[in-house]
PASEVEX-340493 format. One record per residue (C-alpha): residue number from 1; residue in three letters; y, z, x. Coordinates in nm, 2 decimals. Layout:
N
+-------+------+--------+--------+--------+
: tivex : sepa :  north :     up :   east :
+-------+------+--------+--------+--------+
:   NUM :  Ala :      Y :      Z :      X :
...
+-------+------+--------+--------+--------+
***
This chain:
372
+-------+------+--------+--------+--------+
: tivex : sepa :  north :     up :   east :
+-------+------+--------+--------+--------+
:     1 :  Unk :   0.00 :   0.00 :   0.00 :
:     2 :  Unk :   0.35 :  -0.08 :   0.12 :
:     3 :  Unk :   0.55 :   0.22 :   0.24 :
:     4 :  Unk :   0.84 :   0.12 :   0.01 :
:     5 :  Unk :   0.61 :   0.14 :  -0.29 :
:     6 :  Unk :   0.49 :   0.48 :  -0.17 :
:     7 :  Unk :   0.85 :   0.59 :  -0.14 :
:     8 :  Unk :   0.90 :   0.51 :  -0.51 :
:     9 :  Unk :   0.58 :   0.70 :  -0.59 :
:    10 :  Unk :   0.71 :   1.01 :  -0.40 :
:    11 :  Unk :   1.02 :   1.02 :  -0.62 :
:    12 :  Unk :   0.82 :   1.03 :  -0.94 :
:    13 :  Unk :   0.59 :   1.30 :  -0.79 :
:    14 :  Unk :   0.90 :   1.53 :  -0.77 :
:    15 :  Unk :   1.06 :   1.43 :  -1.11 :
:    16 :  Unk :   0.88 :   1.21 :  -1.37 :
:    17 :  Unk :   1.21 :   1.16 :  -1.55 :
:    18 :  Unk :   1.41 :   1.04 :  -1.24 :
:    19 :  Unk :   1.64 :   0.75 :  -1.33 :
:    20 :  Unk :   1.60 :   0.41 :  -1.17 :
:    21 :  Unk :   1.97 :   0.42 :  -1.08 :
:    22 :  Unk :   1.92 :   0.75 :  -0.89 :
:    23 :  Unk :   1.63 :   0.61 :  -0.68 :
:    24 :  Unk :   1.83 :   0.29 :  -0.62 :
:    25 :  Unk :   2.13 :   0.50 :  -0.50 :
:    26 :  Unk :   1.92 :   0.73 :  -0.29 :
:    27 :  Unk :   1.74 :   0.47 :  -0.09 :
:    28 :  Unk :   2.00 :   0.19 :  -0.11 :
:    29 :  Unk :   1.80 :  -0.09 :  -0.28 :
:    30 :  Unk :   1.87 :  -0.29 :  -0.60 :
:    31 :  Unk :   1.74 :  -0.14 :  -0.92 :
:    32 :  Unk :   1.52 :  -0.44 :  -0.99 :
:    33 :  Unk :   1.32 :  -0.37 :  -0.68 :
:    34 :  Unk :   1.26 :  -0.02 :  -0.79 :
:    35 :  Unk :   1.14 :  -0.14 :  -1.13 :
:    36 :  Unk :   0.91 :  -0.40 :  -0.97 :
:    37 :  Unk :   0.75 :  -0.14 :  -0.75 :
:    38 :  Unk :   0.72 :   0.10 :  -1.05 :
:    39 :  Unk :   0.55 :  -0.17 :  -1.26 :
:    40 :  Unk :   0.30 :  -0.24 :  -0.99 :
:    41 :  Unk :   0.23 :   0.14 :  -0.94 :
:    42 :  Unk :   0.16 :   0.16 :  -1.32 :
:    43 :  Unk :  -0.07 :  -0.14 :  -1.33 :
:    44 :  Unk :  -0.26 :  -0.02 :  -1.02 :
:    45 :  Unk :  -0.32 :   0.33 :  -1.17 :
:    46 :  Unk :  -0.09 :   0.53 :  -0.95 :
:    47 :  Unk :   0.16 :   0.61 :  -1.23 :
:    48 :  Unk :   0.13 :   0.63 :  -1.61 :
:    49 :  Unk :   0.41 :   0.65 :  -1.87 :
:    50 :  Unk :   0.42 :   0.91 :  -2.15 :
:    51 :  Unk :   0.57 :   0.88 :  -2.50 :
:    52 :  Unk :   0.91 :   0.99 :  -2.37 :
:    53 :  Unk :   0.90 :   0.70 :  -2.12 :
:    54 :  Unk :   0.87 :   0.94 :  -1.82 :
:    55 :  Unk :   0.65 :   0.83 :  -1.53 :
:    56 :  Unk :   0.38 :   1.07 :  -1.42 :
:    57 :  Unk :   0.18 :   1.04 :  -1.10 :
:    58 :  Unk :  -0.20 :   1.03 :  -1.15 :
:    59 :  Unk :  -0.47 :   1.20 :  -0.94 :
:    60 :  Unk :  -0.52 :   0.86 :  -0.77 :
:    61 :  Unk :  -0.15 :   0.86 :  -0.69 :
:    62 :  Unk :  -0.15 :   1.21 :  -0.55 :
:    63 :  Unk :  -0.45 :   1.11 :  -0.33 :
:    64 :  Unk :  -0.24 :   0.82 :  -0.19 :
:    65 :  Unk :   0.06 :   1.05 :  -0.13 :
:    66 :  Unk :  -0.16 :   1.30 :   0.05 :
:    67 :  Unk :  -0.22 :   1.04 :   0.32 :
:    68 :  Unk :   0.14 :   0.94 :   0.33 :
:    69 :  Unk :   0.41 :   1.05 :   0.59 :
:    70 :  Unk :   0.72 :   1.13 :   0.39 :
:    71 :  Unk :   0.94 :   1.10 :   0.69 :
:    72 :  Unk :   0.81 :   0.75 :   0.75 :
:    73 :  Unk :   0.90 :   0.67 :   0.39 :
:    74 :  Unk :   1.26 :   0.78 :   0.44 :
:    75 :  Unk :   1.28 :   0.58 :   0.76 :
:    76 :  Unk :   1.14 :   0.27 :   0.58 :
:    77 :  Unk :   1.39 :   0.31 :   0.30 :
:    78 :  Unk :   1.68 :   0.32 :   0.55 :
:    79 :  Unk :   1.54 :   0.01 :   0.72 :
:    80 :  Unk :   1.50 :  -0.17 :   0.39 :
:    81 :  Unk :   1.86 :  -0.09 :   0.29 :
:    82 :  Unk :   1.99 :  -0.23 :   0.62 :
:    83 :  Unk :   1.76 :  -0.53 :   0.60 :
:    84 :  Unk :   1.88 :  -0.63 :   0.25 :
:    85 :  Unk :   2.25 :  -0.59 :   0.37 :
:    86 :  Unk :   2.18 :  -0.82 :   0.67 :
:    87 :  Unk :   1.99 :  -1.08 :   0.46 :
:    88 :  Unk :   2.26 :  -1.08 :   0.19 :
:    89 :  Unk :   2.54 :  -1.12 :   0.45 :
:    90 :  Unk :   2.35 :  -1.40 :   0.64 :
:    91 :  Unk :   2.29 :  -1.60 :   0.32 :
:    92 :  Unk :   2.63 :  -1.52 :   0.17 :
:    93 :  Unk :   2.49 :  -1.37 :  -0.15 :
:    94 :  Unk :   2.50 :  -1.03 :  -0.32 :
:    95 :  Unk :   2.23 :  -0.77 :  -0.26 :
:    96 :  Unk :   2.09 :  -0.82 :  -0.61 :
:    97 :  Unk :   2.01 :  -1.18 :  -0.52 :
:    98 :  Unk :   1.76 :  -1.06 :  -0.26 :
:    99 :  Unk :   1.41 :  -0.97 :  -0.39 :
:   100 :  Unk :   1.05 :  -0.92 :  -0.30 :
:   101 :  Unk :   1.10 :  -0.77 :   0.05 :
:   102 :  Unk :   0.75 :  -0.70 :   0.18 :
:   103 :  Unk :   0.56 :  -0.69 :   0.51 :
:   104 :  Unk :   0.39 :  -1.01 :   0.59 :
:   105 :  Unk :   0.26 :  -0.95 :   0.94 :
:   106 :  Unk :   0.26 :  -0.66 :   1.18 :
:   107 :  Unk :   0.24 :  -0.85 :   1.51 :
:   108 :  Unk :   0.19 :  -0.74 :   1.87 :
:   109 :  Unk :   0.56 :  -0.76 :   1.94 :
:   110 :  Unk :   0.74 :  -0.80 :   1.61 :
:   111 :  Unk :   0.70 :  -0.72 :   1.24 :
:   112 :  Unk :   0.77 :  -1.00 :   0.99 :
:   113 :  Unk :   0.88 :  -0.95 :   0.63 :
:   114 :  Unk :   0.90 :  -1.20 :   0.34 :
:   115 :  Unk :   1.19 :  -1.20 :   0.10 :
:   116 :  Unk :   1.32 :  -1.44 :  -0.17 :
:   117 :  Unk :   1.67 :  -1.56 :  -0.25 :
:   118 :  Unk :   1.78 :  -1.84 :  -0.48 :
:   119 :  Unk :   1.43 :  -1.96 :  -0.53 :
:   120 :  Unk :   1.37 :  -2.00 :  -0.16 :
:   121 :  Unk :   1.14 :  -1.79 :   0.07 :
:   122 :  Unk :   1.25 :  -1.65 :   0.40 :
:   123 :  Unk :   1.11 :  -1.45 :   0.69 :
:   124 :  Unk :   1.29 :  -1.14 :   0.82 :
:   125 :  Unk :   1.18 :  -1.06 :   1.18 :
:   126 :  Unk :   1.22 :  -0.70 :   1.28 :
:   127 :  Unk :   1.16 :  -0.61 :   1.65 :
:   128 :  Unk :   0.85 :  -0.39 :   1.69 :
:   129 :  Unk :   0.83 :  -0.05 :   1.85 :
:   130 :  Unk :   0.92 :  -0.06 :   2.22 :
:   131 :  Unk :   0.99 :  -0.43 :   2.22 :
:   132 :  Unk :   1.35 :  -0.37 :   2.33 :
:   133 :  Unk :   1.20 :  -0.27 :   2.67 :
:   134 :  Unk :   0.97 :  -0.58 :   2.68 :
:   135 :  Unk :   1.17 :  -0.86 :   2.55 :
:   136 :  Unk :   1.51 :  -1.00 :   2.65 :
:   137 :  Unk :   1.66 :  -1.08 :   2.31 :
:   138 :  Unk :   1.96 :  -1.26 :   2.47 :
:   139 :  Unk :   1.72 :  -1.49 :   2.65 :
:   140 :  Unk :   1.55 :  -1.56 :   2.31 :
:   141 :  Unk :   1.89 :  -1.63 :   2.15 :
:   142 :  Unk :   1.98 :  -1.88 :   2.43 :
:   143 :  Unk :   1.65 :  -2.05 :   2.39 :
:   144 :  Unk :   1.70 :  -2.11 :   2.02 :
:   145 :  Unk :   2.05 :  -2.26 :   2.09 :
:   146 :  Unk :   1.90 :  -2.53 :   2.31 :
:   147 :  Unk :   1.62 :  -2.59 :   2.06 :
:   148 :  Unk :   1.85 :  -2.63 :   1.76 :
:   149 :  Unk :   1.81 :  -2.97 :   1.58 :
:   150 :  Unk :   1.51 :  -3.09 :   1.79 :
:   151 :  Unk :   1.25 :  -3.05 :   1.53 :
:   152 :  Unk :   1.03 :  -2.84 :   1.75 :
:   153 :  Unk :   1.10 :  -2.49 :   1.64 :
:   154 :  Unk :   1.15 :  -2.29 :   1.32 :
:   155 :  Unk :   1.50 :  -2.31 :   1.16 :
:   156 :  Unk :   1.71 :  -2.00 :   1.23 :
:   157 :  Unk :   1.95 :  -1.87 :   0.96 :
:   158 :  Unk :   2.05 :  -1.55 :   1.14 :
:   159 :  Unk :   1.99 :  -1.41 :   1.49 :
:   160 :  Unk :   2.11 :  -1.09 :   1.64 :
:   161 :  Unk :   2.05 :  -1.08 :   2.01 :
:   162 :  Unk :   2.14 :  -0.71 :   2.03 :
:   163 :  Unk :   1.86 :  -0.57 :   1.81 :
:   164 :  Unk :   1.63 :  -0.87 :   1.78 :
:   165 :  Unk :   1.67 :  -0.92 :   1.41 :
:   166 :  Unk :   1.60 :  -1.28 :   1.31 :
:   167 :  Unk :   1.60 :  -1.46 :   0.97 :
:   168 :  Unk :   1.43 :  -1.80 :   0.94 :
:   169 :  Unk :   1.33 :  -2.03 :   0.66 :
:   170 :  Unk :   0.97 :  -1.99 :   0.55 :
:   171 :  Unk :   0.76 :  -2.30 :   0.62 :
:   172 :  Unk :   0.59 :  -2.36 :   0.28 :
:   173 :  Unk :   0.21 :  -2.44 :   0.30 :
:   174 :  Unk :   0.20 :  -2.35 :   0.67 :
:   175 :  Unk :  -0.05 :  -2.15 :   0.85 :
:   176 :  Unk :  -0.14 :  -2.04 :   1.20 :
:   177 :  Unk :  -0.38 :  -2.28 :   1.37 :
:   178 :  Unk :  -0.75 :  -2.20 :   1.41 :
:   179 :  Unk :  -0.84 :  -2.22 :   1.78 :
:   180 :  Unk :  -1.20 :  -2.31 :   1.68 :
:   181 :  Unk :  -1.07 :  -2.62 :   1.49 :
:   182 :  Unk :  -1.05 :  -2.93 :   1.71 :
:   183 :  Unk :  -0.80 :  -3.10 :   1.48 :
:   184 :  Unk :  -0.57 :  -2.80 :   1.49 :
:   185 :  Unk :  -0.60 :  -2.79 :   1.87 :
:   186 :  Unk :  -0.51 :  -3.16 :   1.89 :
:   187 :  Unk :  -0.20 :  -3.11 :   1.67 :
:   188 :  Unk :  -0.09 :  -2.80 :   1.87 :
:   189 :  Unk :  -0.12 :  -2.99 :   2.20 :
:   190 :  Unk :   0.08 :  -3.28 :   2.06 :
:   191 :  Unk :   0.36 :  -3.03 :   1.98 :
:   192 :  Unk :   0.33 :  -2.89 :   2.33 :
:   193 :  Unk :   0.36 :  -3.23 :   2.49 :
:   194 :  Unk :   0.66 :  -3.31 :   2.28 :
:   195 :  Unk :   0.82 :  -2.99 :   2.40 :
:   196 :  Unk :   0.74 :  -3.05 :   2.76 :
:   197 :  Unk :   0.88 :  -3.41 :   2.74 :
:   198 :  Unk :   1.19 :  -3.32 :   2.55 :
:   199 :  Unk :   1.41 :  -3.30 :   2.86 :
:   200 :  Unk :   1.56 :  -2.96 :   2.75 :
:   201 :  Unk :   1.79 :  -2.80 :   3.00 :
:   202 :  Unk :   1.64 :  -2.45 :   3.02 :
:   203 :  Unk :   1.91 :  -2.18 :   3.04 :
:   204 :  Unk :   1.68 :  -1.98 :   3.27 :
:   205 :  Unk :   1.34 :  -1.97 :   3.45 :
:   206 :  Unk :   1.04 :  -1.76 :   3.36 :
:   207 :  Unk :   0.94 :  -1.56 :   3.67 :
:   208 :  Unk :   0.59 :  -1.41 :   3.65 :
:   209 :  Unk :   0.63 :  -1.18 :   3.95 :
:   210 :  Unk :   0.97 :  -1.06 :   3.85 :
:   211 :  Unk :   0.83 :  -0.98 :   3.50 :
:   212 :  Unk :   0.53 :  -0.80 :   3.65 :
:   213 :  Unk :   0.76 :  -0.59 :   3.87 :
:   214 :  Unk :   0.97 :  -0.49 :   3.56 :
:   215 :  Unk :   0.67 :  -0.41 :   3.34 :
:   216 :  Unk :   0.52 :  -0.21 :   3.63 :
:   217 :  Unk :   0.85 :  -0.01 :   3.64 :
:   218 :  Unk :   0.86 :   0.08 :   3.27 :
:   219 :  Unk :   0.49 :   0.17 :   3.28 :
:   220 :  Unk :   0.56 :   0.41 :   3.56 :
:   221 :  Unk :   0.85 :   0.56 :   3.37 :
:   222 :  Unk :   0.61 :   0.61 :   3.07 :
:   223 :  Unk :   0.36 :   0.78 :   3.31 :
:   224 :  Unk :   0.10 :   0.51 :   3.26 :
:   225 :  Unk :  -0.21 :   0.56 :   3.47 :
:   226 :  Unk :  -0.29 :   0.22 :   3.64 :
:   227 :  Unk :  -0.63 :   0.08 :   3.72 :
:   228 :  Unk :  -0.73 :   0.19 :   4.07 :
:   229 :  Unk :  -0.77 :  -0.17 :   4.17 :
:   230 :  Unk :  -0.43 :  -0.27 :   4.03 :
:   231 :  Unk :  -0.25 :  -0.28 :   4.37 :
:   232 :  Unk :  -0.53 :  -0.51 :   4.51 :
:   233 :  Unk :  -0.50 :  -0.76 :   4.23 :
:   234 :  Unk :  -0.12 :  -0.75 :   4.23 :
:   235 :  Unk :  -0.13 :  -0.85 :   4.60 :
:   236 :  Unk :  -0.39 :  -1.13 :   4.52 :
:   237 :  Unk :  -0.18 :  -1.29 :   4.24 :
:   238 :  Unk :   0.13 :  -1.26 :   4.46 :
:   239 :  Unk :  -0.04 :  -1.46 :   4.73 :
:   240 :  Unk :  -0.17 :  -1.71 :   4.48 :
:   241 :  Unk :   0.18 :  -1.77 :   4.34 :
:   242 :  Unk :   0.31 :  -1.82 :   4.69 :
:   243 :  Unk :   0.05 :  -2.09 :   4.73 :
:   244 :  Unk :   0.18 :  -2.26 :   4.42 :
:   245 :  Unk :   0.54 :  -2.23 :   4.55 :
:   246 :  Unk :   0.44 :  -2.45 :   4.85 :
:   247 :  Unk :   0.34 :  -2.73 :   4.61 :
:   248 :  Unk :   0.69 :  -2.79 :   4.46 :
:   249 :  Unk :   0.54 :  -2.85 :   4.12 :
:   250 :  Unk :   0.78 :  -3.02 :   3.87 :
:   251 :  Unk :   0.89 :  -2.77 :   3.60 :
:   252 :  Unk :   1.02 :  -2.81 :   3.24 :
:   253 :  Unk :   1.12 :  -2.60 :   2.94 :
:   254 :  Unk :   0.80 :  -2.41 :   2.84 :
:   255 :  Unk :   0.72 :  -2.19 :   2.55 :
:   256 :  Unk :   0.53 :  -1.92 :   2.76 :
:   257 :  Unk :   0.40 :  -1.74 :   2.45 :
:   258 :  Unk :   0.21 :  -2.05 :   2.33 :
:   259 :  Unk :  -0.06 :  -1.88 :   2.13 :
:   260 :  Unk :  -0.24 :  -1.97 :   1.81 :
:   261 :  Unk :  -0.03 :  -1.75 :   1.59 :
:   262 :  Unk :   0.29 :  -1.91 :   1.72 :
:   263 :  Unk :   0.16 :  -2.26 :   1.63 :
:   264 :  Unk :   0.22 :  -2.32 :   1.26 :
:   265 :  Unk :   0.04 :  -2.61 :   1.10 :
:   266 :  Unk :   0.26 :  -2.76 :   0.83 :
:   267 :  Unk :   0.17 :  -2.95 :   0.52 :
:   268 :  Unk :   0.25 :  -3.29 :   0.69 :
:   269 :  Unk :  -0.01 :  -3.21 :   0.96 :
:   270 :  Unk :   0.23 :  -3.14 :   1.24 :
:   271 :  Unk :   0.27 :  -2.81 :   1.43 :
:   272 :  Unk :   0.60 :  -2.61 :   1.45 :
:   273 :  Unk :   0.63 :  -2.36 :   1.73 :
:   274 :  Unk :   0.78 :  -2.02 :   1.66 :
:   275 :  Unk :   0.88 :  -1.71 :   1.86 :
:   276 :  Unk :   1.06 :  -1.82 :   2.17 :
:   277 :  Unk :   1.15 :  -1.49 :   2.33 :
:   278 :  Unk :   0.96 :  -1.55 :   2.66 :
:   279 :  Unk :   1.05 :  -1.92 :   2.70 :
:   280 :  Unk :   1.20 :  -2.07 :   3.01 :
:   281 :  Unk :   1.15 :  -2.32 :   3.28 :
:   282 :  Unk :   0.80 :  -2.32 :   3.43 :
:   283 :  Unk :   0.50 :  -2.53 :   3.52 :
:   284 :  Unk :   0.38 :  -2.69 :   3.19 :
:   285 :  Unk :   0.03 :  -2.59 :   3.28 :
:   286 :  Unk :   0.14 :  -2.23 :   3.21 :
:   287 :  Unk :   0.15 :  -2.29 :   2.84 :
:   288 :  Unk :  -0.21 :  -2.41 :   2.84 :
:   289 :  Unk :  -0.32 :  -2.10 :   3.03 :
:   290 :  Unk :  -0.14 :  -1.87 :   2.78 :
:   291 :  Unk :  -0.32 :  -2.03 :   2.49 :
:   292 :  Unk :  -0.66 :  -1.97 :   2.66 :
:   293 :  Unk :  -0.58 :  -1.61 :   2.72 :
:   294 :  Unk :  -0.48 :  -1.54 :   2.36 :
:   295 :  Unk :  -0.76 :  -1.74 :   2.20 :
:   296 :  Unk :  -1.01 :  -1.56 :   2.43 :
:   297 :  Unk :  -1.15 :  -1.89 :   2.56 :
:   298 :  Unk :  -1.43 :  -1.88 :   2.82 :
:   299 :  Unk :  -1.41 :  -2.08 :   3.13 :
:   300 :  Unk :  -1.58 :  -2.39 :   2.98 :
:   301 :  Unk :  -1.34 :  -2.39 :   2.68 :
:   302 :  Unk :  -1.04 :  -2.33 :   2.90 :
:   303 :  Unk :  -1.13 :  -2.62 :   3.13 :
:   304 :  Unk :  -1.17 :  -2.84 :   2.83 :
:   305 :  Unk :  -0.84 :  -2.75 :   2.69 :
:   306 :  Unk :  -0.66 :  -2.83 :   3.02 :
:   307 :  Unk :  -0.83 :  -3.17 :   3.03 :
:   308 :  Unk :  -0.73 :  -3.23 :   2.66 :
:   309 :  Unk :  -0.37 :  -3.14 :   2.73 :
:   310 :  Unk :  -0.35 :  -3.37 :   3.04 :
:   311 :  Unk :  -0.56 :  -3.64 :   2.86 :
:   312 :  Unk :  -0.76 :  -3.69 :   3.17 :
:   313 :  Unk :  -0.97 :  -3.50 :   3.42 :
:   314 :  Unk :  -0.76 :  -3.23 :   3.60 :
:   315 :  Unk :  -0.73 :  -3.25 :   3.98 :
:   316 :  Unk :  -0.84 :  -2.96 :   4.21 :
:   317 :  Unk :  -0.48 :  -2.86 :   4.25 :
:   318 :  Unk :  -0.42 :  -2.85 :   3.87 :
:   319 :  Unk :  -0.73 :  -2.63 :   3.83 :
:   320 :  Unk :  -0.60 :  -2.40 :   4.11 :
:   321 :  Unk :  -0.26 :  -2.37 :   3.94 :
:   322 :  Unk :  -0.42 :  -2.32 :   3.60 :
:   323 :  Unk :  -0.66 :  -2.04 :   3.72 :
:   324 :  Unk :  -0.37 :  -1.88 :   3.90 :
:   325 :  Unk :  -0.16 :  -1.87 :   3.59 :
:   326 :  Unk :  -0.45 :  -1.72 :   3.38 :
:   327 :  Unk :  -0.50 :  -1.45 :   3.65 :
:   328 :  Unk :  -0.13 :  -1.37 :   3.69 :
:   329 :  Unk :  -0.06 :  -1.37 :   3.32 :
:   330 :  Unk :  -0.37 :  -1.16 :   3.27 :
:   331 :  Unk :  -0.22 :  -0.90 :   3.50 :
:   332 :  Unk :   0.12 :  -0.92 :   3.33 :
:   333 :  Unk :  -0.02 :  -0.88 :   2.98 :
:   334 :  Unk :  -0.23 :  -0.59 :   3.09 :
:   335 :  Unk :   0.09 :  -0.41 :   3.19 :
:   336 :  Unk :   0.25 :  -0.51 :   2.86 :
:   337 :  Unk :  -0.05 :  -0.36 :   2.68 :
:   338 :  Unk :  -0.04 :  -0.04 :   2.89 :
:   339 :  Unk :   0.33 :   0.01 :   2.80 :
:   340 :  Unk :   0.26 :  -0.06 :   2.43 :
:   341 :  Unk :  -0.02 :   0.20 :   2.43 :
:   342 :  Unk :   0.21 :   0.45 :   2.60 :
:   343 :  Unk :   0.46 :   0.38 :   2.31 :
:   344 :  Unk :   0.20 :   0.46 :   2.05 :
:   345 :  Unk :   0.06 :   0.11 :   1.96 :
:   346 :  Unk :  -0.29 :   0.04 :   2.07 :
:   347 :  Unk :  -0.45 :  -0.31 :   2.07 :
:   348 :  Unk :  -0.81 :  -0.22 :   2.11 :
:   349 :  Unk :  -0.97 :  -0.37 :   2.43 :
:   350 :  Unk :  -0.67 :  -0.59 :   2.51 :
:   351 :  Unk :  -0.57 :  -0.41 :   2.83 :
:   352 :  Unk :  -0.92 :  -0.43 :   2.98 :
:   353 :  Unk :  -0.98 :  -0.79 :   2.87 :
:   354 :  Unk :  -0.66 :  -0.92 :   3.02 :
:   355 :  Unk :  -0.71 :  -0.72 :   3.35 :
:   356 :  Unk :  -1.06 :  -0.86 :   3.37 :
:   357 :  Unk :  -0.92 :  -1.21 :   3.34 :
:   358 :  Unk :  -0.70 :  -1.14 :   3.64 :
:   359 :  Unk :  -1.00 :  -1.03 :   3.84 :
:   360 :  Unk :  -1.22 :  -1.33 :   3.74 :
:   361 :  Unk :  -0.96 :  -1.62 :   3.76 :
:   362 :  Unk :  -0.79 :  -1.49 :   4.08 :
:   363 :  Unk :  -1.12 :  -1.54 :   4.26 :
:   364 :  Unk :  -1.17 :  -1.89 :   4.11 :
:   365 :  Unk :  -0.81 :  -1.98 :   4.21 :
:   366 :  Unk :  -0.85 :  -1.84 :   4.56 :
:   367 :  Unk :  -1.17 :  -2.04 :   4.62 :
:   368 :  Unk :  -1.00 :  -2.36 :   4.52 :
:   369 :  Unk :  -0.69 :  -2.31 :   4.74 :
:   370 :  Unk :  -0.92 :  -2.24 :   5.04 :
:   371 :  Unk :  -1.08 :  -2.59 :   5.00 :
:   372 :  Unk :  -0.76 :  -2.78 :   4.94 :
+-------+------+--------+--------+--------+
***
């Protein structure tokens, strides 16, 4: 159940005759949203109405409240109030024209909410816990500026680079691609090639080692206990990246967080890329490596994806770069996961899996560089 709906339930648990206007005033949302939530609570058996039209909480409702954090409800109400104000201001409408604000997806970095206005559907992106330490929102803002009008990314209505709030148009009949679906993969790679060939002047580079140093620092400040072999593999990927630097590889504007969930398959069969907070100038092979990490591809699947992206058999050098990026990104994402865990969000098994990728692919990359 949504915390907003539970907040409404909590009001009726204290006073069955509480007026809609009082709840609306107390938590700062339009009355019609309170009435919608109350109607759902009644139909779901959490509330029932007596002859005097007072709303009483049922045993089922009390059971739900017993598991509910009241402080979290109040925090959610404040967030909802601010979010409605932001959405109304961005769309130049009154608060009462905003409706249906509900959580669509609790992602690894951000939380996404759906709301409606004027018969259209929008996504309200709220920065997740601890993300202000992990993501440079000004970088993301700059990225969207250079992407504007190119038909590659989602359409931004509002973007606040200070707190990470973003409002975008909802892509009707769209869905995240399935990495097990060959047609989806083909469409995603077509979108990736379009990005890499778009000749976009990137406002900044994406630096793996610099990001690793920063993540390491915030992990230390959060008293994270690193893997005992962490220093060893950090030294290994540092050397591997130095080998790549000698190659003078051509770079372009890359997504960096090119993962299945950020590839939306639209109704016309094309793929729109979303969430550009990590994007910057890099070796295009990096994006293929990132997809393989997120999709949990094995080596055979990863090699096949690289070949499909290039539309030919990769060279030994390309494999060496590719494996280096999987290893280096694996180390980077393991630190990211360590910090998220220290901040109270745990993604079961993610830290260990990404660190193991670093160990495995760093050996593969080193072997290839030795024979080049």
